[in-house]
C-alpha positions as CSV (number, residue, x, y, z in Angstrom):
1,M,26.6,26.7,-27.3
2,D,25.3,23.4,-26.4
3,G,24.0,22.5,-29.9
4,L,20.8,24.7,-30.1
5,T,19.5,26.5,-32.4
6,E,16.2,27.9,-31.5
7,T,13.8,28.2,-28.9
8,P,11.0,25.0,-28.4
9,W,7.8,26.9,-28.2
10,R,6.7,25.5,-25.3
11,A,7.7,22.8,-22.6
12,L,4.9,21.2,-21.8
13,P,1.3,20.4,-23.2
14,E,-2.2,21.8,-22.3
15,E,-3.2,20.2,-19.1
16,A,-5.6,17.8,-18.5
17,P,-6.3,17.9,-15.2
18,L,-7.6,14.2,-13.5
19,D,-8.1,14.3,-10.2
20,M,-6.3,11.1,-8.0
21,P,-7.9,11.3,-4.7
22,A,-6.0,9.8,-1.7
23,Q,-7.1,6.2,-1.1
24,S,-8.3,5.4,2.6
25,M,-7.0,2.1,3.9
26,R,-10.1,1.7,6.2
27,A,-13.0,1.9,3.8
28,M,-13.2,0.4,0.4
29,P,-12.8,2.4,-2.7
30,G,-15.4,4.5,-3.5
31,T,-14.9,4.8,-7.1
32,P,-15.4,0.7,-8.4
33,G,-13.4,-0.5,-10.5
34,P,-14.6,-3.5,-13.7
35,A,-16.7,-6.4,-11.8
36,K,-15.4,-9.1,-14.3
37,R,-11.7,-9.9,-15.2
38,P,-12.3,-11.7,-18.4
39,S,-8.6,-11.9,-18.9
40,S,-7.8,-13.6,-15.8
41,P,-6.4,-17.0,-16.6
42,R,-8.4,-20.3,-15.5
43,G,-7.9,-22.3,-13.1
44,M,-6.2,-19.8,-10.4
45,A,-7.6,-21.9,-7.5
46,W,-6.5,-25.2,-8.2
47,R,-2.9,-23.2,-9.4
48,R,-2.3,-21.7,-6.1
49,L,-3.5,-24.9,-4.1
50,L,-0.8,-26.2,-6.2
51,V,2.0,-23.7,-5.3
52,L,0.8,-23.3,-1.6
53,G,0.1,-26.4,-0.6
54,G,3.0,-27.8,-2.2
55,A,5.1,-25.6,-0.3
56,V,2.8,-26.6,3.1
57,L,3.9,-30.1,2.1
58,L,7.3,-29.9,1.9
59,T,7.1,-27.5,5.0
60,A,5.8,-30.1,7.3
61,F,8.3,-33.0,6.0
62,A,11.3,-30.5,6.8
63,A,9.4,-29.5,10.1
64,R,9.6,-33.1,10.8
65,E,12.7,-34.4,10.4
66,M,14.0,-31.3,11.8
67,G,12.3,-31.8,14.9
68,L,13.9,-35.9,14.5
69,V,17.4,-34.2,14.4
70,L,16.9,-32.4,17.7
71,D,14.9,-34.9,19.5
72,I,12.7,-32.6,21.1
73,A,11.1,-35.2,23.0
74,R,11.9,-32.4,25.5
75,P,12.8,-29.9,24.1
76,T,14.9,-26.7,25.5
77,A,14.1,-23.4,25.0
78,L,17.2,-23.1,22.4
79,Q,16.1,-26.1,20.7
80,I,12.3,-24.7,20.2
81,T,13.3,-21.1,19.2
82,I,15.7,-23.1,16.4
83,L,12.9,-25.6,15.2
84,V,10.2,-22.4,14.5
85,L,13.2,-20.2,13.1
86,F,13.7,-23.1,10.7
87,V,10.1,-24.0,10.4
88,V,9.9,-20.1,9.0
89,L,13.0,-20.0,6.8
90,F,12.3,-23.1,5.6
91,A,8.9,-22.0,4.2
92,W,10.1,-19.0,2.6
93,I,12.4,-21.5,0.4
94,A,9.6,-24.0,-0.6
95,L,8.0,-21.3,-1.6
96,S,10.1,-20.4,-3.9
97,F,11.0,-24.0,-4.8
98,V,7.5,-25.2,-5.7
99,S,7.0,-21.2,-7.8
100,A,10.1,-22.3,-9.9
101,V,9.3,-25.6,-10.4
102,C,5.7,-24.7,-11.9
103,G,7.5,-21.9,-14.3
104,V,9.9,-24.3,-15.6
105,A,6.5,-26.6,-16.6
106,S,4.6,-23.6,-17.9
107,L,7.8,-22.4,-20.1
108,M,8.1,-26.0,-21.3
109,G,4.3,-25.9,-22.0
110,G,4.7,-23.2,-24.2
111,G,3.4,-21.0,-21.4
112,G,4.6,-17.5,-20.5
113,R,2.5,-15.3,-22.8
114,R,-0.4,-13.7,-21.8
115,L,-3.1,-11.4,-22.7
116,G,-2.8,-12.5,-26.5
117,I,0.4,-10.8,-26.7
118,D,2.2,-12.7,-29.3
119,P,5.6,-11.6,-30.3
120,A,5.6,-13.2,-33.4
121,A,2.3,-11.8,-34.7
122,P,2.2,-8.5,-37.1
123,L,2.1,-5.3,-35.1
124,P,-1.5,-4.3,-33.8
125,T,-2.9,-1.1,-34.5
126,L,-3.2,1.1,-32.2
127,T,-6.0,4.0,-31.5
128,A,-5.5,5.7,-27.9
129,R,-1.9,7.6,-26.7
130,T,0.5,6.5,-24.3
131,A,2.7,9.0,-22.1
132,L,6.0,7.5,-21.5
133,L,6.7,9.0,-18.0
134,M,11.2,9.3,-17.6
135,P,11.0,10.3,-13.9
136,V,14.6,11.4,-12.7
137,Y,16.8,12.4,-9.5
138,N,20.3,13.9,-10.0
139,E,20.9,11.4,-13.1
140,P,23.8,11.8,-15.3
141,P,21.4,13.5,-18.3
142,A,23.5,11.6,-21.2
143,R,22.3,8.4,-20.1
144,V,18.5,9.4,-19.6
145,M,18.3,11.3,-23.3
146,A,20.5,9.0,-24.9
147,G,17.7,5.9,-23.6
148,L,15.1,8.0,-24.5
149,Q,16.3,9.0,-28.2
150,A,17.1,5.3,-29.0
151,M,13.1,4.9,-27.6
152,H,12.1,7.2,-29.4
153,E,14.0,6.5,-33.2
154,S,12.7,2.7,-32.2
155,L,8.9,3.9,-32.0
156,A,9.4,5.9,-35.5
157,A,10.7,2.9,-36.9
158,T,7.6,0.9,-36.0
159,G,5.3,3.8,-37.7
160,A,3.1,3.9,-34.3
161,G,5.3,6.8,-33.0
162,E,2.5,9.5,-33.3
163,Q,0.6,7.4,-30.5
164,F,3.7,7.9,-28.2
165,D,4.4,11.4,-25.7
166,I,7.9,11.4,-23.8
167,F,7.9,13.6,-20.5
168,I,11.1,14.1,-18.8
169,L,9.6,14.5,-14.7
170,S,12.7,15.6,-13.1
171,D,12.7,16.0,-9.2
172,T,16.3,17.0,-9.2
173,T,17.9,19.2,-6.9
174,D,21.2,19.8,-7.8
175,P,20.7,22.9,-9.9
176,D,23.5,22.2,-11.4
177,A,22.6,18.9,-12.6
178,W,18.7,20.8,-13.6
179,V,20.1,23.4,-15.9
180,A,22.6,20.3,-17.5
181,E,18.9,18.5,-17.9
182,E,17.1,21.5,-19.5
183,A,20.1,21.6,-21.7
184,A,20.0,18.0,-22.7
185,F,16.0,18.2,-23.0
186,L,16.5,20.8,-26.0
187,A,18.9,18.8,-27.3
188,L,17.1,15.9,-27.5
189,R,14.1,17.8,-29.4
190,E,16.5,19.2,-31.8
191,R,18.2,15.9,-32.6
192,T,15.2,14.3,-33.1
193,G,13.0,17.3,-34.7
194,D,10.2,15.9,-32.5
195,H,9.1,19.5,-30.4
196,R,5.7,18.3,-30.4
197,R,6.0,15.1,-28.2
198,I,8.6,15.4,-25.7
199,F,8.6,17.5,-22.7
200,Y,10.3,18.3,-19.8
201,R,8.9,19.5,-16.1
202,R,10.7,19.9,-13.1
203,R,9.0,20.4,-9.5
204,P,10.4,23.1,-7.1
205,R,10.1,20.3,-4.0
206,N,10.3,16.3,-4.6
207,I,7.1,16.0,-2.6
208,G,6.2,12.2,-2.2
209,R,9.6,11.1,-4.0
210,K,8.7,8.8,-7.3
211,A,5.1,8.4,-6.1
212,G,4.5,11.8,-5.7
213,N,6.2,12.7,-9.2
214,I,4.3,10.4,-11.1
215,A,1.1,11.7,-8.7
216,E,1.5,15.3,-9.6
217,W,2.0,14.7,-13.6
218,V,-1.4,12.5,-13.4
219,R,-3.3,15.3,-11.9
220,R,-2.0,18.0,-14.5
221,F,-1.7,15.6,-17.8
222,G,-3.5,12.3,-17.0
223,G,-6.9,13.3,-18.3
224,A,-5.0,13.2,-22.0
225,Y,-3.6,9.8,-22.1
226,P,-5.6,6.7,-21.2
227,Q,-2.3,4.6,-20.6
228,M,1.0,5.5,-19.2
229,L,4.1,3.7,-19.1
230,V,6.4,3.9,-16.3
231,L,10.1,3.9,-16.4
232,D,13.4,3.8,-14.8
233,A,16.5,6.0,-15.7
234,D,18.3,3.2,-16.9
235,S,15.1,1.9,-18.3
236,V,15.4,1.1,-22.1
237,M,12.4,-0.5,-24.1
238,E,12.0,-1.4,-28.0
239,G,9.3,0.3,-29.6
240,D,8.1,-3.5,-30.7
241,A,7.3,-3.9,-26.8
242,L,5.7,-0.8,-26.4
243,V,3.1,-1.0,-29.1
244,R,2.4,-4.6,-28.3
245,L,1.9,-3.7,-24.4
246,A,-0.3,-0.6,-25.5
247,A,-2.2,-2.6,-27.9
248,A,-3.0,-5.2,-25.5
249,M,-4.3,-2.3,-22.9
250,E,-6.8,-1.7,-25.7
251,R,-7.8,-4.9,-26.3
252,H,-8.8,-5.6,-22.6
253,P,-10.6,-3.2,-20.5
254,D,-10.5,-5.0,-17.5
255,V,-6.6,-4.3,-17.1
256,G,-5.0,-2.2,-15.0
257,L,-1.7,-2.5,-15.5
258,I,0.5,-5.2,-16.9
259,Q,4.1,-5.4,-15.9
260,T,7.1,-6.9,-18.2
261,L,10.4,-8.6,-17.0
262,P,13.2,-6.2,-17.5
263,V,16.6,-8.2,-18.6
264,I,19.4,-6.7,-16.7
265,V,22.2,-5.0,-19.6
266,N,25.4,-3.3,-19.7
267,G,27.2,-4.8,-16.9
268,R,30.5,-3.9,-16.7
269,S,31.9,-4.9,-13.4
270,F,32.0,-8.5,-11.9
271,F,29.1,-7.7,-9.7
272,A,27.1,-6.8,-12.2
273,R,27.5,-9.1,-15.4
274,M,26.9,-11.9,-12.4
275,Q,23.4,-10.2,-11.6
276,Q,22.5,-10.3,-15.0
277,F,23.5,-13.5,-15.5
278,A,21.7,-14.5,-12.7
279,G,18.6,-12.7,-13.9
280,R,19.0,-13.7,-17.4
281,V,19.4,-17.4,-16.9
282,Y,16.8,-17.7,-13.7
283,G,14.9,-14.8,-13.7
284,P,12.1,-16.1,-16.8
285,V,11.7,-19.2,-14.7
286,I,10.9,-17.2,-12.0
287,A,8.8,-14.8,-13.8
288,A,7.1,-17.4,-15.3
289,G,6.3,-19.3,-12.2
290,I,4.7,-16.2,-10.4
291,A,2.8,-15.1,-13.4
292,W,1.4,-18.5,-13.6
293,W,-0.4,-18.6,-9.9
294,H,-0.5,-15.1,-9.4
295,G,-2.9,-14.6,-12.7
296,A,-5.1,-11.4,-12.6
297,E,-3.3,-10.9,-9.1
298,G,-0.1,-9.7,-10.5
299,N,2.6,-7.3,-8.7
300,Y,3.8,-4.3,-9.8
301,W,7.8,-3.1,-9.8
302,G,7.8,0.3,-10.0
303,H,9.2,0.8,-13.5
304,N,8.9,-0.8,-17.0
305,A,5.0,-1.1,-17.1
306,I,2.2,0.2,-18.6
307,I,-0.4,1.4,-16.4
308,R,-4.6,2.7,-17.6
309,T,-4.1,6.2,-16.4
310,R,-7.9,6.4,-14.9
311,A,-7.9,3.1,-13.3
312,F,-4.7,4.5,-11.1
313,A,-6.0,8.1,-10.7
314,D,-8.9,6.4,-9.3
315,Q,-7.4,3.9,-6.5
316,A,-3.7,4.5,-6.6
317,G,-3.5,7.8,-4.7
318,L,-1.2,6.9,-1.7
319,P,-2.2,8.5,1.7
320,R,0.5,9.3,4.4
321,L,1.0,7.5,7.0
322,A,0.6,8.3,10.2
323,G,3.2,8.1,12.5
324,P,7.3,9.3,12.6
325,K,9.8,8.4,10.0
326,P,10.6,5.6,9.3
327,F,7.2,3.8,9.5
328,G,5.0,7.3,9.3
329,G,5.3,9.5,6.1
330,D,5.0,8.9,2.6
331,I,5.3,5.3,1.0
332,M,8.3,4.4,-0.2
333,S,7.9,1.1,-2.0
334,H,5.2,2.9,-3.3
335,D,4.6,-0.3,-6.4
336,F,3.7,-2.8,-4.1
337,V,1.0,-0.8,-2.6
338,E,-0.2,0.9,-5.9
339,A,-0.8,-2.8,-7.3
340,A,-2.6,-4.0,-4.3
341,L,-4.6,-1.1,-4.0
342,M,-5.9,-1.2,-7.8
343,R,-6.7,-5.0,-7.2
344,R,-8.8,-4.1,-4.7
345,A,-11.3,-2.4,-6.7
346,G,-11.3,-5.1,-9.1
347,W,-8.9,-4.1,-11.6
348,A,-6.5,-7.4,-13.2
349,I,-3.1,-6.9,-12.6
350,H,-0.9,-8.8,-14.9
351,M,2.7,-9.8,-15.2
352,V,3.9,-10.8,-19.3
353,P,7.3,-12.5,-18.8
354,A,7.6,-13.8,-22.7
355,L,7.6,-10.0,-24.0
356,R,11.2,-9.3,-25.1
357,G,12.2,-5.8,-25.5
358,S,12.4,-4.9,-21.8
359,Y,15.8,-4.0,-20.3
360,E,17.5,-2.1,-16.8
361,E,20.8,-2.0,-15.2
362,S,22.3,-3.2,-11.9
363,P,24.0,-1.7,-9.7
364,P,27.7,-2.1,-10.2
365,A,29.2,-2.9,-6.9
366,L,27.6,-4.5,-3.8
367,T,28.1,-1.2,-1.9
368,E,25.7,0.1,-4.4
369,L,23.2,-2.5,-3.7
370,A,23.4,-2.2,-0.3
371,I,22.5,2.1,-0.8
372,R,19.0,1.1,-2.6
373,D,18.7,-2.0,-0.2
374,R,18.2,0.3,2.5
375,R,15.9,2.7,0.9
376,W,14.1,-0.6,-0.1
377,C,14.2,-1.8,3.4
378,Q,12.7,1.0,4.9
379,G,9.9,0.9,2.3
380,N,9.0,-2.7,2.5
381,L,8.8,-2.5,6.3
382,Q,6.1,0.0,6.0
383,H,4.2,-2.3,4.3
384,A,2.8,-3.7,7.9
385,A,0.9,-0.4,8.1
386,V,-1.2,-1.3,4.6
387,L,-1.1,-5.2,5.4
388,P,-4.6,-4.3,7.5
389,A,-6.0,-2.4,4.4
390,R,-9.8,-3.3,4.1
391,G,-10.8,-5.2,1.0
392,L,-7.2,-6.2,-0.2
393,H,-7.0,-9.6,-2.4
394,P,-5.6,-12.1,-0.4
395,I,-2.6,-12.4,-3.2
396,S,-2.4,-8.6,-2.8
397,R,-1.3,-9.4,1.0
398,L,0.8,-12.3,-0.4
399,H,2.9,-9.8,-2.0
400,L,3.4,-7.1,0.5
401,L,4.2,-9.9,3.2
402,S,6.9,-11.2,0.4
403,G,8.5,-7.8,1.0
404,I,8.6,-7.5,3.9
405,G,10.1,-11.0,4.4
406,S,12.9,-10.4,1.8
407,Y,14.0,-8.5,4.2
408,I,12.7,-9.8,7.8
409,T,14.5,-12.9,6.9
410,A,18.2,-12.2,7.0
411,P,18.0,-11.1,10.7
412,L,15.9,-14.5,11.1
413,W,19.0,-16.2,9.2
414,L,21.3,-14.3,11.5
415,L,19.2,-15.4,14.6
416,F,19.0,-18.9,13.3
417,L,22.8,-19.0,12.9
418,I,23.5,-17.6,16.4
419,V,21.0,-19.8,18.0
420,G,22.6,-22.7,16.5
421,V,25.9,-22.3,18.1
422,F,24.5,-22.2,21.5
423,T,22.4,-25.2,20.9
424,A,25.8,-27.0,19.9
425,L,27.2,-25.4,23.1
426,E,24.2,-26.7,25.6
427,A,24.7,-30.0,23.7
428,R,28.7,-30.1,24.7
429,F,28.7,-28.3,28.1
430,I,25.4,-29.1,29.6
431,R,25.0,-32.2,31.4
432,P,21.7,-33.9,30.6
433,A,19.3,-35.3,32.9
434,Y,19.5,-39.1,31.9
435,F,17.1,-40.8,34.4
436,G,13.6,-38.2,34.7
437,S,12.2,-37.2,38.6
438,S,9.9,-40.7,37.6
439,P,11.8,-44.5,39.0
440,T,12.8,-45.9,35.5
441,L,15.4,-48.8,35.1
442,F,16.2,-47.5,32.1
443,P,18.2,-43.7,31.1
444,D,16.4,-41.5,28.9
445,W,19.3,-40.7,26.3
446,P,19.4,-38.0,23.8
447,V,19.7,-38.5,20.6
448,V,21.1,-35.9,17.4
449,D,21.1,-37.9,14.3
450,P,24.0,-36.5,12.0
451,V,22.9,-38.7,9.0
452,R,19.4,-37.5,9.0
453,A,21.1,-33.9,9.7
454,K,22.9,-34.2,6.7
455,W,20.2,-35.5,4.8
456,L,18.1,-32.3,5.8
457,F,21.2,-30.1,5.0
458,I,21.2,-31.6,0.9
459,G,17.3,-31.5,0.5
460,T,17.3,-27.9,1.7
461,M,20.4,-27.1,-0.9
462,A,18.5,-28.9,-3.4
463,L,15.5,-26.7,-2.9
464,L,17.9,-23.4,-3.8
465,L,20.2,-25.4,-6.7
466,V,17.7,-27.1,-8.8
467,P,15.6,-24.4,-9.8
468,K,19.0,-23.2,-11.2
469,L,19.6,-26.8,-12.6
470,L,16.6,-26.6,-14.5
471,A,16.7,-22.8,-15.9
472,W,19.6,-23.7,-17.2
473,G,18.7,-26.8,-18.7
474,L,15.8,-25.1,-20.7
475,M,18.2,-22.6,-22.0
476,L,20.3,-24.9,-23.6
477,T,17.1,-26.7,-25.5
478,Q,17.1,-23.1,-27.3
479,Q,19.6,-22.6,-29.8
480,A,19.8,-18.9,-30.2
481,E,19.8,-18.9,-26.3
482,R,22.2,-21.5,-25.8
483,R,24.8,-19.8,-28.0
484,G,23.9,-16.5,-26.0
485,I,25.4,-17.7,-22.5
486,G,28.2,-19.2,-24.3
487,G,27.3,-22.9,-25.0
488,A,26.8,-25.6,-23.0
489,I,30.6,-25.9,-20.9
490,R,30.9,-22.5,-20.5
491,S,27.2,-21.7,-19.1
492,F,27.5,-24.7,-16.7
493,L,31.2,-22.9,-15.4
494,S,29.2,-19.9,-15.6
495,M,26.6,-21.2,-13.0
496,L,29.2,-22.8,-10.6
497,L,31.0,-19.5,-10.8
498,E,28.0,-17.3,-10.1
499,T,27.0,-19.9,-7.5
500,L,29.8,-19.6,-6.0
501,V,30.2,-15.7,-5.5
502,A,26.6,-15.3,-4.9
503,G,27.2,-18.0,-1.8
504,L,30.1,-16.0,-0.8
505,L,28.3,-12.6,-0.8
506,A,24.7,-13.7,0.5
507,P,26.0,-13.4,4.7
508,V,27.6,-10.2,4.0
509,T,24.3,-9.0,2.5
510,M,22.6,-10.9,5.6
511,L,24.2,-8.7,8.0
512,T,23.9,-5.3,6.5
513,Q,20.3,-6.2,5.7
514,S,20.3,-7.5,9.6
515,I,21.8,-3.9,10.5
516,D,19.5,-1.8,8.0
517,V,16.1,-3.6,9.8
518,V,17.6,-2.8,13.4
519,S,18.4,0.4,12.4
520,I,14.9,1.4,10.8
521,L,13.2,-0.4,13.9
522,L,15.2,2.1,16.4
523,G,13.8,4.9,13.8
524,R,16.5,5.9,11.6
525,D,15.6,7.4,8.1
526,S,17.3,6.2,5.0
527,G,16.3,9.6,3.2
528,W,16.5,9.3,-0.6
529,Q,20.2,9.0,-2.4
530,P,20.3,9.1,-6.2
531,Q,21.8,5.6,-7.4
532,Q,25.3,5.4,-8.6
533,R,24.9,3.2,-12.0
534,D,28.2,3.3,-14.0
535,D,31.4,2.6,-12.1
536,G,30.8,0.9,-8.2
537,V,34.7,0.7,-8.1
538,L,36.2,2.6,-4.4
539,P,39.0,2.7,-2.8
540,W,40.4,0.1,-0.5
541,G,40.0,2.5,2.7
542,T,36.3,3.1,1.7
543,V,35.5,-0.1,1.5
544,W,37.2,-1.5,4.7
545,R,35.4,1.5,6.4
546,L,31.9,-0.1,4.9
547,Y,32.9,-3.6,5.8
548,W,35.3,-3.7,8.5
549,R,32.4,-4.8,11.0
550,H,31.4,-7.6,9.0
551,T,35.2,-8.8,8.7
552,V,35.2,-9.2,12.4
553,F,31.9,-10.1,12.9
554,G,33.1,-13.5,10.5
555,V,36.5,-13.8,12.5
556,L,34.9,-13.9,15.5
557,F,32.2,-16.3,14.8
558,G,34.2,-18.6,12.8
559,I,36.3,-18.6,16.2
560,T,33.7,-19.4,18.3
561,S,32.3,-22.3,16.4
562,W,35.6,-23.7,16.5
563,L,35.9,-23.5,20.1
564,V,32.3,-25.4,20.3
565,S,33.1,-27.7,18.1
566,P,35.6,-27.9,15.3
567,Y,32.6,-30.0,12.7
568,L,30.4,-26.8,13.4
569,A,33.0,-24.6,12.4
570,L,33.4,-27.0,9.2
571,W,29.2,-26.0,9.0
572,M,29.7,-22.6,9.6
573,L,33.0,-22.2,7.0
574,P,30.5,-21.1,3.9
575,V,28.9,-18.2,6.2
576,T,32.1,-17.4,8.2
577,L,34.0,-17.0,5.2
578,G,32.0,-15.0,3.3
579,L,32.1,-12.5,6.3
580,A,35.8,-12.4,6.6
581,L,36.4,-11.6,3.2
582,S,33.7,-9.2,2.7
583,V,36.2,-6.5,2.1
584,P,38.2,-8.1,-0.9
585,L,35.2,-9.5,-1.8
586,A,33.2,-6.0,-2.1
587,A,36.6,-4.9,-3.4
588,L,37.4,-7.0,-6.4
589,T,33.7,-7.5,-7.8
590,A,33.3,-4.1,-8.0
591,R,36.0,-4.3,-10.8
592,A,35.3,-4.5,-14.7
593,S,36.3,-8.6,-15.9
594,P,37.6,-8.1,-19.3
595,R,39.6,-11.6,-19.0
596,L,36.2,-13.4,-18.4
597,R,34.4,-11.4,-20.6
598,R,36.8,-12.2,-23.9
599,A,36.1,-15.9,-22.1
600,G,32.6,-15.9,-22.9
601,I,31.6,-16.2,-18.6
602,L,28.8,-15.0,-16.9
603,A,28.1,-13.9,-20.8
604,I,24.5,-13.4,-21.9
605,P,22.9,-13.4,-25.3
606,E,22.1,-8.9,-24.9
607,E,26.5,-8.8,-24.0
608,R,27.6,-11.3,-27.2
609,D,24.6,-9.8,-29.9
610,P,23.5,-6.6,-28.3
611,P,19.8,-5.6,-29.8
612,A,19.9,-2.6,-32.1
613,I,18.3,-0.2,-29.6
614,L,21.0,-1.0,-26.9
615,R,23.4,-0.4,-29.2
616,R,22.1,2.9,-30.2
617,A,21.7,3.9,-27.1
618,E,25.1,3.0,-25.8
619,A,26.7,5.0,-29.1
620,L,24.3,7.9,-28.2
621,R,25.5,8.1,-24.6
622,D,29.2,8.2,-25.3
623,V,28.6,11.0,-27.7
624,L,26.6,12.8,-25.3
625,A,28.8,12.1,-22.6
626,A,31.4,13.6,-24.5
627,E,29.9,16.6,-25.8
628,S,28.8,17.7,-22.1
629,A,29.9,21.6,-21.8
630,E,30.2,24.1,-19.0
631,P,29.1,21.9,-15.8
632,E,28.0,25.4,-13.6
633,A,24.7,26.0,-14.3
634,V,24.9,29.8,-13.9
635,R,28.0,30.3,-16.7
636,R,26.4,27.8,-18.8
637,L,23.1,29.9,-19.0
638,A,24.8,33.0,-19.6
639,A,26.9,31.6,-22.4
640,S,23.8,29.8,-24.0
641,P,21.3,32.4,-24.7
642,P,18.3,29.7,-26.3
643,L,19.1,27.6,-23.1
644,L,18.5,30.8,-21.1
645,A,15.2,31.9,-22.6
646,A,13.9,28.2,-22.8
647,H,15.2,28.5,-18.7
648,R,13.0,31.6,-18.2
649,R,9.9,29.9,-19.5
650,M,9.7,27.0,-17.5
651,L,10.3,28.9,-14.2
652,P,7.3,28.2,-12.1
653,P,4.7,31.1,-11.4
654,P,5.9,33.9,-9.1
655,R,5.0,33.9,-5.8
656,R,1.7,35.3,-5.0
657,P,1.6,37.5,-2.0
658,R,-0.2,36.4,1.4
659,L,-1.7,33.1,-0.3
660,D,1.3,31.2,-0.9
661,P,4.1,30.7,1.7
662,I,7.3,32.4,2.5
663,D,10.4,30.4,1.2
664,A,13.0,31.5,3.7
665,T,15.8,29.5,1.8
666,L,15.3,32.2,-0.9
667,L,15.3,34.8,1.1
668,V,19.0,34.0,2.6
669,A,20.0,33.2,-0.6
670,R,18.9,36.7,-2.6
671,V,20.8,38.3,0.6
672,K,23.7,36.1,-0.2
673,A,23.8,37.2,-4.0
674,E,23.1,40.8,-3.2
675,E,26.3,40.9,-0.9
676,A,28.5,39.1,-3.1
677,P,31.0,40.8,-4.9
678,S,31.4,38.1,-7.6
679,L,29.9,35.1,-9.2
680,E,32.9,33.2,-7.4
681,D,32.1,34.6,-4.0
682,A,28.7,34.1,-4.3
683,L,28.8,30.4,-5.5
684,R,31.0,29.6,-2.3
685,Q,28.4,30.8,-0.2
686,F,25.4,28.9,-1.8
687,D,24.6,25.6,-0.2
688,R,22.9,23.3,-2.8
689,A,19.2,24.0,-2.1
690,E,20.1,27.7,-1.9
691,K,21.3,28.0,-5.6
692,A,18.6,25.8,-6.8
693,A,16.0,28.5,-5.1
694,L,17.9,31.5,-6.9
695,L,17.9,29.5,-10.2
696,A,14.0,29.4,-9.8
697,D,13.2,32.9,-9.0
698,A,13.2,35.8,-11.9
699,G,14.6,38.1,-9.9
700,G,17.6,35.9,-8.4
701,L,18.0,34.6,-11.2
702,D,18.8,37.7,-13.1
703,R,20.9,38.9,-9.7
704,L,23.4,35.7,-10.5
705,L,23.2,37.0,-14.2
706,H,24.4,40.3,-13.5
707,L,27.2,38.9,-11.2
708,A,28.1,36.6,-14.0
709,G,28.8,39.5,-15.8
710,R,25.3,39.5,-18.4
711,G,23.5,42.8,-16.2
């Protein structure tokens, strides 16, 4: 059963330990990195002056205009509040705008390449071994193994496959998914014929979450691999890209990490296709801009990046933050912090937006995005405890601030809107004092300039929309890209549709993130839930329960704005309309859009003409999902002797009396198993943790097999 013909001799290679100490936030690292960074581009000071200085000048001009709009010669408290909020929020927009414009200029000048990576050059020869790390957490095995097999075959086609080992690093807590992973791992070895370079390890306890998963691998096996490439469960990377990344690491000994720009693919729902269109059209401009002025002080996005193993081990060991959750404990958004710590020690961190062949997937629905955002929000807010760390590069601190700001801006926008309503209310119902306390013949009339307000609004919208137009226009200059996004007319319609729907969804996300921020500040931990990657369709009743508050808030906000002023209500219409329609928006965008796809709307090149590796991964996923066997773990083990033998070999070592702590969950589970008259009765009594504990214990496994009829 399960397509297995023999038991593999070993699930893991010989251990090669590498020390990975937790870093101090109060002291400089004890093991410094390279003293020089020859890989750093020249003129970085001027580039940063242009970007940051340009953002400051734009913000100063906008602040002056807003002050004139509000007539703050004698400001009220509400006017001061709205001006401060406007300046903070506009600065965020201005920085993104200037960075994107620099990205357009960089791409027009042939930039975007870094570290000598030339996709058109012949493939280099590798001398060092690279580990491909695939962390998984309760993921469908068909997806993971299909992607890994497609990558394995792509690497083999380059002739450099012998230089790469694949590690499936499981933190799965669902016992049925765990055994399914083991079966899929063994089947992957059988299909590829590769028993020497594909490995599997499951941790009994997922300490430290994904960061702890990677760190555990480094401490056990990192010494054998000069570099490692971290993937995500939905990651796929072409063999060509993997070889070029590994070669760049070998050529540049000062580089600690190289981050690729993953292209979002395989979107089926309207929401996912909208995300992948935006990422494909606007993403290269954004990435080229930040790469242009970040230089060797880039960032890490947690996956689809290659890392120098020893540099990571020496500098990126994460400490536990002091205090209770949600701010204390394990660092959740670990990637930003790991990059900052490596750069603190002198290692260069680069983004290479010009390298193609790196892919990922998008959440299929707004509801799934919200679940992921809740976890990311908590992790990014934790960065406030990392910001004061000693020795961080200013650009690294800016990365951390950006992570915090990406969520803090949501409640600031909400507050800005609410204060705007109160300001209008104040102007309408509070009688102004036209004559001051000193004697004067002429009244001091309050002046609100509606024309200036209109142009300030238009200017702000231009900063948001012009980068999209520039990115779209840049793609039209390249024939293959233009054809891939549907041509000039279809792609323009796609851009209009994406902008309209994204604008309606923005206030929904704003309110969701605002609630998340408040919840986290009140001390509520987000936990760690597996992500739904394929189907985000939910019943209308479920969507209503998730978004009825958004609808009620939008309706009340719209009514309030109308009562204050019909003109104010018109200004607020995009916000109130998006919130009032949040339920149908969330439900309908989660559904597939076959008509739009057939019409070439929201198309991307990788959808119209998928690369070979994506076609192969998709075909494998369909086959493997159709071949999935008995989902229940005990029956699956009982029915497959090769799988059972492999499972026994991969069990953790037995508990050492008086040395290892007593596992209370296992003790309770063993009592339940001993008293159960049948497997069905036992399975009804176990919770997930108890069943997993029994499957990880030799005696407990024997009892379960006995109940299944294999005494």
